Biotite code that builds the C-alpha atoms (Angstrom):
import biotite.structure as struc

atoms = struc.array([
    struc.Atom([-37.937, -36.105, 38.170], chain_id="A", res_id=1, res_name="UNK", atom_name="CA", element="C"),
    struc.Atom([-34.694, -34.334, 39.058], chain_id="A", res_id=2, res_name="UNK", atom_name="CA", element="C"),
    struc.Atom([-32.972, -35.597, 35.902], chain_id="A", res_id=3, res_name="UNK", atom_name="CA", element="C"),
    struc.Atom([-35.887, -34.535, 33.688], chain_id="A", res_id=4, res_name="UNK", atom_name="CA", element="C"),
    struc.Atom([-35.891, -31.035, 35.205], chain_id="A", res_id=5, res_name="UNK", atom_name="CA", element="C"),
    struc.Atom([-32.121, -30.789, 34.878], chain_id="A", res_id=6, res_name="UNK", atom_name="CA", element="C"),
    struc.Atom([-32.272, -31.923, 31.221], chain_id="A", res_id=7, res_name="UNK", atom_name="CA", element="C"),
    struc.Atom([-35.018, -29.417, 30.445], chain_id="A", res_id=8, res_name="UNK", atom_name="CA", element="C"),
    struc.Atom([-33.061, -26.622, 32.132], chain_id="A", res_id=9, res_name="UNK", atom_name="CA", element="C"),
    struc.Atom([-29.902, -27.612, 30.227], chain_id="A", res_id=10, res_name="UNK", atom_name="CA", element="C"),
    struc.Atom([-31.809, -27.600, 26.907], chain_id="A", res_id=11, res_name="UNK", atom_name="CA", element="C"),
    struc.Atom([-33.311, -24.197, 27.690], chain_id="A", res_id=12, res_name="UNK", atom_name="CA", element="C"),
    struc.Atom([-29.960, -22.642, 28.604], chain_id="A", res_id=13, res_name="UNK", atom_name="CA", element="C"),
    struc.Atom([-28.297, -24.191, 25.530], chain_id="A", res_id=14, res_name="UNK", atom_name="CA", element="C"),
    struc.Atom([-31.058, -22.822, 23.318], chain_id="A", res_id=15, res_name="UNK", atom_name="CA", element="C"),
    struc.Atom([-30.672, -19.337, 24.782], chain_id="A", res_id=16, res_name="UNK", atom_name="CA", element="C"),
    struc.Atom([-26.902, -19.461, 24.305], chain_id="A", res_id=17, res_name="UNK", atom_name="CA", element="C"),
    struc.Atom([-27.307, -20.579, 20.691], chain_id="A", res_id=18, res_name="UNK", atom_name="CA", element="C"),
    struc.Atom([-29.865, -17.837, 20.037], chain_id="A", res_id=19, res_name="UNK", atom_name="CA", element="C"),
    struc.Atom([-27.514, -15.231, 21.506], chain_id="A", res_id=20, res_name="UNK", atom_name="CA", element="C"),
    struc.Atom([-24.582, -16.525, 19.459], chain_id="A", res_id=21, res_name="UNK", atom_name="CA", element="C"),
    struc.Atom([-26.543, -16.616, 16.208], chain_id="A", res_id=22, res_name="UNK", atom_name="CA", element="C"),
    struc.Atom([-27.694, -13.068, 16.831], chain_id="A", res_id=23, res_name="UNK", atom_name="CA", element="C"),
    struc.Atom([-24.044, -11.962, 16.616], chain_id="A", res_id=24, res_name="UNK", atom_name="CA", element="C"),
    struc.Atom([-23.171, -13.791, 13.404], chain_id="A", res_id=25, res_name="UNK", atom_name="CA", element="C"),
    struc.Atom([-22.711, -11.745, 10.260], chain_id="A", res_id=26, res_name="UNK", atom_name="CA", element="C"),
    struc.Atom([-25.741, -11.889, 7.975], chain_id="A", res_id=27, res_name="UNK", atom_name="CA", element="C"),
    struc.Atom([-23.496, -12.722, 5.010], chain_id="A", res_id=28, res_name="UNK", atom_name="CA", element="C"),
    struc.Atom([-20.046, -14.217, 4.731], chain_id="A", res_id=29, res_name="UNK", atom_name="CA", element="C"),
    struc.Atom([-18.702, -11.036, 3.114], chain_id="A", res_id=30, res_name="UNK", atom_name="CA", element="C"),
    struc.Atom([-19.769, -9.039, 6.195], chain_id="A", res_id=31, res_name="UNK", atom_name="CA", element="C"),
    struc.Atom([-16.855, -10.579, 8.087], chain_id="A", res_id=32, res_name="UNK", atom_name="CA", element="C"),
    struc.Atom([-14.484, -9.425, 5.352], chain_id="A", res_id=33, res_name="UNK", atom_name="CA", element="C"),
    struc.Atom([-15.353, -5.761, 5.623], chain_id="A", res_id=34, res_name="UNK", atom_name="CA", element="C"),
    struc.Atom([-14.724, -3.174, 8.262], chain_id="A", res_id=35, res_name="UNK", atom_name="CA", element="C"),
    struc.Atom([-17.699, -0.992, 9.164], chain_id="A", res_id=36, res_name="UNK", atom_name="CA", element="C"),
    struc.Atom([-15.990, 2.372, 9.107], chain_id="A", res_id=37, res_name="UNK", atom_name="CA", element="C"),
    struc.Atom([-17.564, 5.232, 11.031], chain_id="A", res_id=38, res_name="UNK", atom_name="CA", element="C"),
    struc.Atom([-15.201, 7.804, 9.569], chain_id="A", res_id=39, res_name="UNK", atom_name="CA", element="C"),
    struc.Atom([-16.301, 9.901, 6.641], chain_id="A", res_id=40, res_name="UNK", atom_name="CA", element="C"),
    struc.Atom([-12.812, 9.729, 5.132], chain_id="A", res_id=41, res_name="UNK", atom_name="CA", element="C"),
    struc.Atom([-13.081, 7.246, 2.260], chain_id="A", res_id=42, res_name="UNK", atom_name="CA", element="C"),
    struc.Atom([-9.301, 6.680, 2.106], chain_id="A", res_id=43, res_name="UNK", atom_name="CA", element="C"),
    struc.Atom([-9.211, 5.783, 5.795], chain_id="A", res_id=44, res_name="UNK", atom_name="CA", element="C"),
    struc.Atom([-12.145, 3.416, 5.402], chain_id="A", res_id=45, res_name="UNK", atom_name="CA", element="C"),
    struc.Atom([-10.578, 1.762, 2.348], chain_id="A", res_id=46, res_name="UNK", atom_name="CA", element="C"),
    struc.Atom([-7.309, 1.347, 4.258], chain_id="A", res_id=47, res_name="UNK", atom_name="CA", element="C"),
    struc.Atom([-9.139, -0.264, 7.193], chain_id="A", res_id=48, res_name="UNK", atom_name="CA", element="C"),
    struc.Atom([-11.055, -2.575, 4.843], chain_id="A", res_id=49, res_name="UNK", atom_name="CA", element="C"),
    struc.Atom([-7.789, -3.625, 3.181], chain_id="A", res_id=50, res_name="UNK", atom_name="CA", element="C"),
    struc.Atom([-6.234, -4.247, 6.591], chain_id="A", res_id=51, res_name="UNK", atom_name="CA", element="C"),
    struc.Atom([-9.200, -6.374, 7.696], chain_id="A", res_id=52, res_name="UNK", atom_name="CA", element="C"),
    struc.Atom([-9.039, -8.430, 4.490], chain_id="A", res_id=53, res_name="UNK", atom_name="CA", element="C"),
    struc.Atom([-5.294, -8.835, 4.998], chain_id="A", res_id=54, res_name="UNK", atom_name="CA", element="C"),
    struc.Atom([-5.830, -9.954, 8.606], chain_id="A", res_id=55, res_name="UNK", atom_name="CA", element="C"),
    struc.Atom([-8.358, -12.586, 7.535], chain_id="A", res_id=56, res_name="UNK", atom_name="CA", element="C"),
    struc.Atom([-5.911, -13.834, 4.904], chain_id="A", res_id=57, res_name="UNK", atom_name="CA", element="C"),
    struc.Atom([-3.169, -13.918, 7.553], chain_id="A", res_id=58, res_name="UNK", atom_name="CA", element="C"),
    struc.Atom([-5.362, -15.782, 10.017], chain_id="A", res_id=59, res_name="UNK", atom_name="CA", element="C"),
    struc.Atom([-6.079, -18.398, 7.364], chain_id="A", res_id=60, res_name="UNK", atom_name="CA", element="C"),
    struc.Atom([-2.363, -18.631, 6.510], chain_id="A", res_id=61, res_name="UNK", atom_name="CA", element="C"),
    struc.Atom([-1.566, -19.069, 10.213], chain_id="A", res_id=62, res_name="UNK", atom_name="CA", element="C"),
    struc.Atom([-4.078, -21.904, 10.561], chain_id="A", res_id=63, res_name="UNK", atom_name="CA", element="C"),
    struc.Atom([-2.753, -23.572, 7.416], chain_id="A", res_id=64, res_name="UNK", atom_name="CA", element="C"),
    struc.Atom([0.842, -23.077, 8.583], chain_id="A", res_id=65, res_name="UNK", atom_name="CA", element="C"),
    struc.Atom([0.133, -24.811, 11.869], chain_id="A", res_id=66, res_name="UNK", atom_name="CA", element="C"),
    struc.Atom([-1.078, -27.812, 9.881], chain_id="A", res_id=67, res_name="UNK", atom_name="CA", element="C"),
    struc.Atom([1.678, -27.835, 7.247], chain_id="A", res_id=68, res_name="UNK", atom_name="CA", element="C"),
    struc.Atom([4.601, -26.685, 9.381], chain_id="A", res_id=69, res_name="UNK", atom_name="CA", element="C"),
    struc.Atom([5.240, -23.592, 7.238], chain_id="A", res_id=70, res_name="UNK", atom_name="CA", element="C"),
    struc.Atom([4.372, -20.259, 8.848], chain_id="A", res_id=71, res_name="UNK", atom_name="CA", element="C"),
    struc.Atom([6.187, -18.171, 6.210], chain_id="A", res_id=72, res_name="UNK", atom_name="CA", element="C"),
    struc.Atom([3.090, -16.712, 4.570], chain_id="A", res_id=73, res_name="UNK", atom_name="CA", element="C"),
    struc.Atom([1.486, -15.914, 7.931], chain_id="A", res_id=74, res_name="UNK", atom_name="CA", element="C"),
    struc.Atom([4.653, -14.121, 9.031], chain_id="A", res_id=75, res_name="UNK", atom_name="CA", element="C"),
    struc.Atom([4.815, -12.080, 5.844], chain_id="A", res_id=76, res_name="UNK", atom_name="CA", element="C"),
    struc.Atom([1.221, -10.951, 6.296], chain_id="A", res_id=77, res_name="UNK", atom_name="CA", element="C"),
    struc.Atom([1.725, -10.249, 10.004], chain_id="A", res_id=78, res_name="UNK", atom_name="CA", element="C"),
    struc.Atom([4.732, -8.069, 9.177], chain_id="A", res_id=79, res_name="UNK", atom_name="CA", element="C"),
    struc.Atom([2.667, -6.132, 6.638], chain_id="A", res_id=80, res_name="UNK", atom_name="CA", element="C"),
    struc.Atom([-0.056, -5.601, 9.242], chain_id="A", res_id=81, res_name="UNK", atom_name="CA", element="C"),
    struc.Atom([2.560, -4.374, 11.735], chain_id="A", res_id=82, res_name="UNK", atom_name="CA", element="C"),
    struc.Atom([3.847, -1.901, 9.125], chain_id="A", res_id=83, res_name="UNK", atom_name="CA", element="C"),
    struc.Atom([0.267, -0.685, 8.665], chain_id="A", res_id=84, res_name="UNK", atom_name="CA", element="C"),
    struc.Atom([0.134, -0.186, 12.457], chain_id="A", res_id=85, res_name="UNK", atom_name="CA", element="C"),
    struc.Atom([-2.803, -2.592, 12.565], chain_id="A", res_id=86, res_name="UNK", atom_name="CA", element="C"),
    struc.Atom([-3.452, -3.858, 16.088], chain_id="A", res_id=87, res_name="UNK", atom_name="CA", element="C"),
    struc.Atom([-3.837, -7.446, 14.898], chain_id="A", res_id=88, res_name="UNK", atom_name="CA", element="C"),
    struc.Atom([-0.417, -7.573, 13.227], chain_id="A", res_id=89, res_name="UNK", atom_name="CA", element="C"),
    struc.Atom([1.495, -7.638, 16.494], chain_id="A", res_id=90, res_name="UNK", atom_name="CA", element="C"),
    struc.Atom([-0.894, -10.210, 17.943], chain_id="A", res_id=91, res_name="UNK", atom_name="CA", element="C"),
    struc.Atom([-0.378, -12.437, 14.924], chain_id="A", res_id=92, res_name="UNK", atom_name="CA", element="C"),
    struc.Atom([3.417, -12.085, 15.238], chain_id="A", res_id=93, res_name="UNK", atom_name="CA", element="C"),
    struc.Atom([3.182, -13.125, 18.886], chain_id="A", res_id=94, res_name="UNK", atom_name="CA", element="C"),
    struc.Atom([1.142, -16.197, 17.943], chain_id="A", res_id=95, res_name="UNK", atom_name="CA", element="C"),
    struc.Atom([3.720, -17.109, 15.289], chain_id="A", res_id=96, res_name="UNK", atom_name="CA", element="C"),
    struc.Atom([6.574, -16.725, 17.773], chain_id="A", res_id=97, res_name="UNK", atom_name="CA", element="C"),
    struc.Atom([4.727, -18.978, 20.204], chain_id="A", res_id=98, res_name="UNK", atom_name="CA", element="C"),
    struc.Atom([4.475, -21.619, 17.470], chain_id="A", res_id=99, res_name="UNK", atom_name="CA", element="C"),
    struc.Atom([8.218, -21.302, 16.810], chain_id="A", res_id=100, res_name="UNK", atom_name="CA", element="C"),
    struc.Atom([8.888, -22.199, 20.442], chain_id="A", res_id=101, res_name="UNK", atom_name="CA", element="C"),
    struc.Atom([7.016, -25.467, 20.007], chain_id="A", res_id=102, res_name="UNK", atom_name="CA", element="C"),
    struc.Atom([8.773, -26.337, 16.756], chain_id="A", res_id=103, res_name="UNK", atom_name="CA", element="C"),
    struc.Atom([5.676, -26.007, 14.582], chain_id="A", res_id=104, res_name="UNK", atom_name="CA", element="C"),
    struc.Atom([7.591, -24.228, 11.804], chain_id="A", res_id=105, res_name="UNK", atom_name="CA", element="C"),
    struc.Atom([9.637, -27.088, 10.370], chain_id="A", res_id=106, res_name="UNK", atom_name="CA", element="C"),
    struc.Atom([12.427, -24.892, 8.975], chain_id="A", res_id=107, res_name="UNK", atom_name="CA", element="C"),
    struc.Atom([14.245, -24.375, 12.259], chain_id="A", res_id=108, res_name="UNK", atom_name="CA", element="C"),
    struc.Atom([17.059, -22.356, 10.668], chain_id="A", res_id=109, res_name="UNK", atom_name="CA", element="C"),
    struc.Atom([14.575, -19.883, 9.216], chain_id="A", res_id=110, res_name="UNK", atom_name="CA", element="C"),
    struc.Atom([12.618, -19.756, 12.487], chain_id="A", res_id=111, res_name="UNK", atom_name="CA", element="C"),
    struc.Atom([15.823, -19.055, 14.428], chain_id="A", res_id=112, res_name="UNK", atom_name="CA", element="C"),
    struc.Atom([16.669, -16.184, 12.077], chain_id="A", res_id=113, res_name="UNK", atom_name="CA", element="C"),
    struc.Atom([13.175, -14.739, 12.471], chain_id="A", res_id=114, res_name="UNK", atom_name="CA", element="C"),
    struc.Atom([13.665, -14.748, 16.214], chain_id="A", res_id=115, res_name="UNK", atom_name="CA", element="C"),
    struc.Atom([17.104, -13.167, 15.890], chain_id="A", res_id=116, res_name="UNK", atom_name="CA", element="C"),
    struc.Atom([15.536, -10.420, 13.795], chain_id="A", res_id=117, res_name="UNK", atom_name="CA", element="C"),
    struc.Atom([12.785, -9.842, 16.362], chain_id="A", res_id=118, res_name="UNK", atom_name="CA", element="C"),
    struc.Atom([15.315, -9.692, 19.190], chain_id="A", res_id=119, res_name="UNK", atom_name="CA", element="C"),
    struc.Atom([17.524, -7.288, 17.206], chain_id="A", res_id=120, res_name="UNK", atom_name="CA", element="C"),
    struc.Atom([14.496, -5.020, 16.626], chain_id="A", res_id=121, res_name="UNK", atom_name="CA", element="C"),
    struc.Atom([13.772, -5.220, 20.371], chain_id="A", res_id=122, res_name="UNK", atom_name="CA", element="C"),
    struc.Atom([10.235, -6.465, 19.747], chain_id="A", res_id=123, res_name="UNK", atom_name="CA", element="C"),
    struc.Atom([8.272, -6.759, 22.985], chain_id="A", res_id=124, res_name="UNK", atom_name="CA", element="C"),
    struc.Atom([5.245, -8.930, 23.690], chain_id="A", res_id=125, res_name="UNK", atom_name="CA", element="C"),
    struc.Atom([3.384, -9.302, 26.952], chain_id="A", res_id=126, res_name="UNK", atom_name="CA", element="C"),
    struc.Atom([4.214, -12.602, 28.648], chain_id="A", res_id=127, res_name="UNK", atom_name="CA", element="C"),
    struc.Atom([6.482, -13.688, 25.790], chain_id="A", res_id=128, res_name="UNK", atom_name="CA", element="C"),
    struc.Atom([10.252, -13.410, 25.986], chain_id="A", res_id=129, res_name="UNK", atom_name="CA", element="C"),
    struc.Atom([11.850, -13.866, 22.559], chain_id="A", res_id=130, res_name="UNK", atom_name="CA", element="C"),
    struc.Atom([15.168, -14.836, 24.177], chain_id="A", res_id=131, res_name="UNK", atom_name="CA", element="C"),
    struc.Atom([13.406, -17.682, 25.935], chain_id="A", res_id=132, res_name="UNK", atom_name="CA", element="C"),
    struc.Atom([11.684, -18.691, 22.686], chain_id="A", res_id=133, res_name="UNK", atom_name="CA", element="C"),
    struc.Atom([15.007, -18.789, 20.830], chain_id="A", res_id=134, res_name="UNK", atom_name="CA", element="C"),
    struc.Atom([16.431, -20.950, 23.633], chain_id="A", res_id=135, res_name="UNK", atom_name="CA", element="C"),
    struc.Atom([13.476, -23.337, 23.351], chain_id="A", res_id=136, res_name="UNK", atom_name="CA", element="C"),
    struc.Atom([13.920, -23.548, 19.600], chain_id="A", res_id=137, res_name="UNK", atom_name="CA", element="C"),
    struc.Atom([17.697, -24.020, 19.921], chain_id="A", res_id=138, res_name="UNK", atom_name="CA", element="C"),
    struc.Atom([17.108, -27.037, 22.142], chain_id="A", res_id=139, res_name="UNK", atom_name="CA", element="C"),
    struc.Atom([15.188, -28.677, 19.273], chain_id="A", res_id=140, res_name="UNK", atom_name="CA", element="C"),
    struc.Atom([17.878, -27.970, 16.659], chain_id="A", res_id=141, res_name="UNK", atom_name="CA", element="C"),
    struc.Atom([20.790, -30.147, 15.605], chain_id="A", res_id=142, res_name="UNK", atom_name="CA", element="C"),
    struc.Atom([24.284, -28.664, 16.017], chain_id="A", res_id=143, res_name="UNK", atom_name="CA", element="C"),
    struc.Atom([24.459, -28.313, 12.222], chain_id="A", res_id=144, res_name="UNK", atom_name="CA", element="C"),
    struc.Atom([21.158, -26.416, 12.064], chain_id="A", res_id=145, res_name="UNK", atom_name="CA", element="C"),
    struc.Atom([22.231, -24.132, 14.887], chain_id="A", res_id=146, res_name="UNK", atom_name="CA", element="C"),
    struc.Atom([25.581, -23.406, 13.198], chain_id="A", res_id=147, res_name="UNK", atom_name="CA", element="C"),
    struc.Atom([23.791, -22.626, 9.927], chain_id="A", res_id=148, res_name="UNK", atom_name="CA", element="C"),
    struc.Atom([21.262, -20.355, 11.669], chain_id="A", res_id=149, res_name="UNK", atom_name="CA", element="C"),
    struc.Atom([23.993, -18.412, 13.444], chain_id="A", res_id=150, res_name="UNK", atom_name="CA", element="C"),
    struc.Atom([25.955, -17.708, 10.241], chain_id="A", res_id=151, res_name="UNK", atom_name="CA", element="C"),
    struc.Atom([25.784, -14.124, 9.152], chain_id="A", res_id=152, res_name="UNK", atom_name="CA", element="C"),
])
């Protein structure tokens, strides 16, 4: 009897959680791609919609880059979002830097140079030290790769 009651309770809780989650899903796929702007300034709303579309494209590029070992497109989009002062741009850059530390981006020379650039710009991220990341990446590099990356 205990197992039957426990199973019923588990099914009930799971059903409630699923109902709550479905209630928060966009009604249409394109709803995710648009920003619901509360401002009456059409230019501002258009800018925010463009930024949201760019973020979604960057998120997809990041996911693809983790699979392929090439985070170049994700980085380009993240940099554009940072220039737009979009809050997700810096978060995406941090995620990319974290992947560089693990060696996900297969072009170590390029990754090293990205980190050098971030350090030179004095980019700051909570709980992420770019000097530590560059050290972690350096440990994965051959002496030839490191020499190439450090060329000016």
